[in-house]
C-alpha positions, 0 to 999 in steps of 0.5 A: 509087814507094814502097809502106810497110806499115800494120798497121791492127789490130784485126783488119781483120774488124772493118770488115765489122761497120759494114755492118751499122751502122743507118746512112743513105746521106745521113749517110755522105756526110754523114762524107766532106763532113766530112773535105773540108771540115774539111780545107778550113777547118782550112787556110783561111789556108794555102788563101788565101795560095795565092790559093784562096777556096773549095773543092768536092765532087764525089759521083759514084754510078755504079749500072752500075759499082756504085761511089761517088766522092767528090772534093775540091780541099781542103788534102788529107794528108801521110803522118801525116794519112793513116795516120790516115784509114785507122787504127782508133781514130785521132782527127785533130789538131785535135778542134775541127773536124767531123771531131772523132770520127775515125771518119767516113771508115772507118765510112762506106766500111766501111758502103757497100762491100767495097772502098774506096781513098782518094788524097790530095796535101797542098797545096804537096806533090809527094807523092800516097798512095794505099792500098785496103782490100779487106775480104773479102781482108783477112778471107780471108788473115787479114792486118791490114796494108794498102799505102800507095803513095806517088809523084810528082805535081805540086805544084799538085794538092791534094785527096782521092778516095775511091772505093768498090766492090763497093757493099752498099748501093745509092743507085739510088732516084730517092727516095733521091737526091733525099732525099741531095740535100735533107739535104747541102744542108741540113746544109751550108747555111751553107758554101753559102750563103756561097760557100765550098763548092760540093757536086755530086752526079752533077753537080748542084750543090746549093743551100739556098734560105732559110726567108722569115719571116712579116711581119705587122702590120708585125713579123717574127715572129722572135725571137734566142735567146742562153744559156749552160749548164753540162755536165760542169763546162764552160760551152757557149753556144746561139746561133741564133733561132726564127720562124714561116716565112712559107709553112711545112709539117710537114716544115719545122718544127722546129729546125735544130741546128748544131755548127760551122757544120754541121747536126747535126740538121734538114733536110726532115721531120728537123728538131728537134722537141721537146716 
């Protein structure tokens, strides 16, 4: 077992500010799922070489222990990736993925609770990295360094575990849990329906039922969309479709907007409804 000190400048007290952000639990959990799925899809070819064709993410909330745990079996992190995950203002190497902005894990974990830890092993490696960020302790002692502990594990193990304790944001209510399951299944509908990703919330596997399109007078009421637009001297493409649902409702109405096959705006009662 080897321990290394890592300076997490700027002042660790800034992590406590994240708890005051106007966040929602489902979007915060989505930050963790983004990291997990980006780890899988960013190394899919390597994982296929090891005969791994899909991944799973388990989200466990324990109201009695006041903990939230996210476990994935994706590619995992090496030491440089691990340091980047816990350092402020550090973007990932690959900016063409779901975790392109590099603030997800730190922001979401610090929003949820005062103490959080990360543990990760990269596929093919026999080294596991672990670190705990205790925001009140760092603030009280005016410290800006955390410990990264390295230990030896089986080389067949891989993936990342994030555990948040001393939670300041509760997700006890049935309505909140229902919303989390609805929006996560919607956000990652393409991953789920292609059979690439299994997501579980407190042991329940999430599914997304595609909307049935109206068929009337021998016509399917659906139109394909495909156009380009210029922004900041770059050309971007938009593609998809607009349709009338067979059994529509106001919460389902509107557009779901995707980026990198992940819904960035949309979901039950959260769809994009331009004037």
